C-alpha positions in Angstrom: 117.8 83.0 172.4 121.2 84.8 172.4 121.6 83.8 176.1 121.0 80.2 175.2 123.5 80.5 172.3 126.1 81.9 174.7 125.6 79.1 177.1 126.0 76.5 174.3 129.3 78.3 173.3 130.5 78.2 176.9 129.9 74.5 177.3 131.4 73.8 173.9 134.6 75.8 174.6 136.7 72.8 175.8 135.8 70.9 172.7 136.7 73.8 170.5 140.1 74.1 172.1 140.6 70.3 171.8 139.7 70.6 168.1 142.4 73.3 167.7 145.0 71.0 169.2 143.8 68.1 167.1 144.0 70.1 163.8 147.4 71.4 164.9 148.8 67.9 164.3 148.7 68.5 160.6 148.5 72.4 160.6 150.8 73.8 163.2 149.2 77.2 162.9 146.2 76.0 164.9 148.5 75.6 167.9 149.8 79.1 167.7 148.3 82.3 169.2 145.8 80.3 171.3 145.4 83.2 173.7 144.0 85.4 170.9 141.1 83.0 170.4 140.2 83.6 174.0 140.5 87.4 173.7 144.1 87.9 175.0 146.4 89.9 172.8 150.0 91.3 173.2 150.4 95.0 173.7 150.3 97.0 170.5 150.5 100.6 169.5 147.2 102.5 169.9 146.0 104.1 166.7 142.7 104.5 164.8 141.7 101.1 163.5 139.5 99.7 160.7 138.8 96.1 161.4 138.3 93.6 158.5 137.3 90.0 159.4 138.1 87.4 156.7 137.6 83.9 158.1 139.8 81.7 155.9 142.1 81.9 152.8 139.3 82.5 150.2 137.8 85.4 152.1 141.3 86.8 152.8 142.2 86.8 149.1 138.8 88.4 148.3 139.5 91.1 150.8 142.9 92.0 149.3 141.8 94.7 146.9 139.5 96.3 149.5 142.2 96.3 152.1 144.6 98.0 149.8 142.0 100.5 148.8 141.4 101.3 152.5 145.1 101.7 153.2 145.3 104.2 150.4 142.0 106.0 151.4 142.9 106.2 155.1 146.6 106.7 155.5 146.3 107.7 159.2 144.6 104.5 160.2 145.7 100.9 160.9 144.0 97.9 159.3 143.3 95.0 161.7 142.8 91.8 159.7 141.3 88.9 161.7 140.8 85.3 160.8 139.4 82.0 162.2 141.6 79.6 160.3 145.4 79.1 160.2 145.3 79.1 156.4 143.6 82.5 156.4 146.3 84.0 158.6 149.0 82.4 156.5 147.4 83.8 153.3 147.3 87.2 154.9 150.9 87.1 155.8 151.9 86.4 152.2 149.5 88.8 150.6 150.4 91.8 152.8 154.1 91.2 153.4 154.8 94.5 151.7 152.4 96.6 153.9 154.4 96.8 157.1 153.0 97.8 160.6 149.9 99.5 159.2 148.4 96.1 158.9 148.1 93.9 161.9 146.8 90.3 161.9 145.1 88.4 164.7 142.7 85.5 165.4 139.1 86.6 166.2 138.0 85.2 169.6 135.2 82.7 169.8 131.7 84.3 169.8 131.5 84.5 173.6 130.6 87.9 175.2 133.5 88.4 177.5 136.0 87.4 174.9 134.5 89.7 172.3 134.5 92.5 174.9 138.2 92.0 175.6 138.9 92.1 171.9 136.9 95.3 171.3 138.5 97.0 174.4 142.0 96.1 173.2 141.8 97.2 169.6 139.0 99.9 169.8 138.0 99.6 166.1 136.1 102.5 164.6 134.5 100.2 161.9 133.9 96.5 161.5 133.9 95.1 158.0 132.8 91.4 157.7 133.7 89.5 154.5 131.1 87.3 152.7 129.0 85.3 155.1 130.0 86.1 158.7 127.1 86.9 161.0 128.1 86.3 164.7 125.3 87.3 167.1 127.4 88.2 170.1 130.0 90.0 168.1 127.4 92.2 166.4 125.5 92.8 169.6 128.7 94.0 171.4 129.6 96.2 168.5 126.1 97.7 168.5 126.4 98.4 172.2 129.7 100.2 171.7 128.4 102.1 168.7 130.8 100.5 166.3 129.2 100.3 162.8 129.2 96.7 161.4 129.2 96.3 157.6 129.0 93.1 155.5 130.7 93.3 152.1 131.2 90.8 149.2 128.1 89.3 150.9 126.6 86.0 149.7 123.8 83.9 151.0 122.7 80.6 149.3 119.2 79.4 149.5 120.3 76.5 151.7 122.0 79.0 154.2 118.9 81.2 154.2 116.7 78.3 155.2 119.1 77.3 157.9 119.2 80.9 159.2 115.4 81.2 159.2 115.2 78.1 161.4 117.2 80.2 163.9 115.4 83.4 163.2 115.1 84.6 166.9 119.0 84.4 167.0 120.0 85.5 163.5 117.4 88.2 162.7 118.4 90.7 165.5 122.1 90.3 164.4 121.1 90.8 160.7 119.1 93.9 161.4 121.9 95.4 163.5 124.2 95.4 160.4 124.6 99.0 159.2 125.5 98.4 155.6 125.5 95.3 153.3 127.1 95.1 149.9 126.0 91.9 148.1 127.7 90.0 145.3 124.6 89.6 143.2 120.9 90.4 142.9 119.8 86.9 144.1 122.2 87.3 147.1 120.7 90.7 147.9 117.1 89.3 147.7 117.9 86.5 150.1 119.7 88.8 152.5 116.6 91.1 152.4 114.5 88.0 153.2 116.7 87.4 156.1 115.9 90.8 157.5 118.6 93.1 156.1 117.0 96.3 154.8 118.1 97.7 151.4 121.2 95.6 150.7 123.3 97.1 147.9 124.7 95.0 145.0 128.3 95.7 144.2 129.6 92.5 142.6 132.3 90.1 143.6 135.6 91.7 144.7 137.5 88.5 143.7 137.2 89.8 140.1 139.5 92.7 141.2 142.3 90.4 142.5 145.3 90.6 140.2 147.0 87.3 139.5 150.6 87.6 140.8 153.1 87.6 138.0 155.4 85.3 140.0 152.6 82.6 139.9 152.4 82.9 136.1 156.1 82.4 135.8 156.1 79.4 138.1 153.1 78.0 136.2 155.1 78.4 132.9 158.1 76.6 134.5 155.9 73.8 135.8 154.2 73.4 132.4 157.6 73.1 130.7 158.4 70.2 132.9 155.4 68.3 131.5 156.7 68.4 127.9 154.0 68.1 125.3 151.4 66.4 127.5 148.0 67.8 127.9 147.1 68.8 131.5 143.8 68.6 133.3 143.6 70.3 136.7 141.1 69.4 139.4 141.2 72.4 141.7 140.0 72.8 145.3 138.7 69.3 145.5 136.9 68.2 148.7 136.4 65.1 150.7 134.6 62.4 148.6 135.5 64.0 145.2 139.1 62.7 144.8 137.9 59.1 145.0 135.4 59.7 142.2 137.9 61.6 140.1 140.6 59.0 140.4 138.3 56.1 139.7 137.0 57.9 136.5 140.6 58.8 135.6 141.7 55.2 135.8 138.7 54.1 133.7 138.9 56.8 131.0 142.6 57.3 130.3 143.2 53.8 128.9 140.5 54.5 126.3 142.5 57.5 124.9 145.4 57.6 122.6 147.0 60.5 124.5 148.6 60.3 128.0 147.2 63.4 129.8 148.6 64.5 133.1 146.2 65.1 136.0 146.9 67.7 138.7 144.8 67.4 141.9 144.9 70.3 144.4 142.9 69.5 147.6 141.1 72.4 149.1 142.4 71.8 152.6 146.0 71.1 153.5 145.2 68.6 156.2 143.9 66.3 153.4 147.1 66.2 151.4 148.3 62.9 152.9 144.9 61.4 152.6 144.8 62.1 148.8 148.3 60.7 148.5 147.0 57.5 150.2 144.2 57.3 147.6 146.6 57.6 144.8 148.7 54.8 146.2 145.6 52.6 146.7 144.8 53.0 143.0 148.5 52.2 142.1 148.8 55.5 140.3 152.3 56.8 140.0 152.4 60.4 141.2 154.6 63.3 142.3 154.0 65.8 145.1 154.5 69.4 144.3 156.4 69.8 147.6 159.1 67.4 146.2 159.8 69.7 143.2 162.3 72.6 143.1 160.5 76.0 143.0 162.8 77.5 140.5 164.1 74.8 138.1 161.8 71.9 137.8 163.3 68.9 136.1 161.3 67.2 133.3 158.6 64.9 134.7 158.6 61.4 133.1 155.6 60.1 131.2 155.2 57.4 133.7 154.0 60.0 136.2 150.2 60.3 135.8 149.3 62.7 138.6 150.8 65.7 140.3 149.5 66.2 143.8 149.3 69.9 144.5 150.3 69.8 148.2 151.1 73.5 148.5 149.3 76.6 149.6 149.1 80.0 147.9 150.0 78.6 144.5 146.5 78.2 142.9 147.3 80.7 140.1 150.4 78.6 139.3 148.3 75.5 138.9 145.8 77.3 136.7 148.6 78.7 134.6 150.1 75.2 134.1 146.9 73.5 132.9 144.9 73.3 129.7 141.5 72.8 131.3 140.4 73.4 134.9 137.7 71.6 136.9 136.6 73.6 140.0 135.9 71.2 142.9 133.3 71.1 145.7 130.8 70.6 143.0 130.7 66.9 142.3 129.4 66.4 145.8 126.7 68.5 147.5 129.0 71.1 149.1 128.0 74.1 147.0 131.1 74.5 144.8 133.9 77.1 144.8 134.3 80.2 142.7 135.7 79.8 139.3 137.1 83.4 139.1 140.8 82.4 139.4 140.5 80.0 136.5 138.8 82.6 134.4 141.5 85.2 135.3 144.1 82.8 133.9 142.1 82.4 130.7 141.3 78.7 131.1 138.3 76.7 130.0 136.3 75.8 133.1 134.4 72.7 134.1 132.1 72.5 137.1 129.8 69.9 138.6 126.1 70.2 139.4 126.4 71.3 143.0 127.2 75.0 142.8 124.6 76.6 145.0 127.2 78.7 146.9 128.1 80.5 143.6 125.0 79.9 141.5 124.7 83.2 139.7 128.4 83.5 138.8 128.5 79.9 137.6 125.4 80.3 135.5 126.7 83.6 134.0 130.1 81.9 133.2 128.3 79.0 131.5 126.1 81.4 129.5 129.1 83.4 128.3 130.8 80.3 127.0 133.5 80.3 129.7 132.4 77.2 131.5 130.7 73.9 131.0 128.7 71.9 133.6 129.3 68.1 133.9 127.1 65.7 135.8 129.8 63.5 137.3 133.4 62.4 137.3 133.1 60.3 134.1 131.4 63.2 132.4 134.3 65.5 133.6 136.9 63.5 131.8 134.8 62.9 128.7 134.2 66.6 128.3 137.8 67.4 129.1 139.1 65.1 126.4 136.5 66.3 123.9 137.7 69.9 124.4 141.4 68.9 124.3 140.8 67.2 121.0 139.3 70.5 119.6 142.0 73.2 120.1 139.9 75.9 118.5 137.0 75.3 120.9 139.4 75.1 123.8 140.9 78.4 122.8 137.5 80.1 122.4 136.5 79.0 125.9 139.7 80.3 127.3 139.2 83.7 125.7 135.6 83.8 126.8 136.7 83.0 130.4 139.2 85.9 130.4 136.7 88.3 128.9 134.2 87.2 131.6 136.8 88.0 134.3 137.4 91.5 132.8 133.7 92.3 132.4 133.0 91.8 136.1 135.6 93.9 137.6 134.9 97.1 139.6 133.3 95.6 142.8 135.9 97.1 145.1 135.3 100.7 143.9 131.6 100.3 144.3 132.1 98.8 147.8 134.3 101.7 148.8 131.6 104.1 147.7 129.1 102.3 150.0 131.6 102.4 152.9 132.6 106.1 152.4 130.2 107.5 155.0 131.7 105.2 157.7 135.3 106.3 156.8 
């Protein structure tokens, strides 16, 4: 089965390279370091290496506390941080700008044997740490052949992903069983991982609770908020394809029924969709501003005729949360599984989420049970609930306090993960 998988990868390679070039129209990072995706790397100093693989921006942010803990625990070793997306690499550049040469970034090659072998020969990692959901059959098989321990941390597995993996059992099960150590985010995740074939996965919690909101983002958020004057602010964060249309239609229908003039911030999850969302705003004749048009330091007052701010920037999510009164976390109005609501809770904001949260089911249910979050069943319900909360300042404040307490209560996953990794260090 792995041979067939490798053949499919080989035949798909030209299409994968074309896709990189195509995405590079909007995200230039995809047209950079192409050789790395094929297993070719520039010469670098040889030193003992711990390899951390974080696919995209979310996994990279989640890995930050662990990487800093590894740097402190292993001062004689280098951290190699690999990615698959340009936004992941850009996020790593920003998060670890202070680290220096002890942290090196690269793109991971495609999961083709000869490419993975070139990668392993070049960097000679002593340990592989995969973040969240990454199980690559050839990568794990080649690590096993070279006696490189493979660990999976901050691991999560939805019911949908489990069923998909089970349909490919002859390919996925050998890879899952070759993983030396698994640290799951929650008990349900651990049970599903065990069902997949991983023996005795541990439960350490979600490392994203250990990420400290950057003070600079709080300051920028306060400056952005001042530019809005006295208007109430609703944030729709990390929205996905199909959601913005629903949100804008509901916004147009609901706002005229209100006596207030709330401001809406929309931050699409993926930067290649910024222009698409701008086109949607224009098609609805909604007057808006793009974040990229505003001065970072001194933001002029935004007129009341501006109804929407389009958050077309990366790495500023905490700023948007700091600037809002209520946050809706996207990916949950349509069946995409949702996104984590930890950043909103870390900034002490009442959280709204849709019904499709299967990627983060336990955290979402716990947040709802603690009074930090509220589930809505559609875009109209989103604005109805938001306006209800905004009209009740005490309830809004209670939810914000509950959200921050929820964030504090779930910290400590990084320390527990480090304990599980200790025998490999």
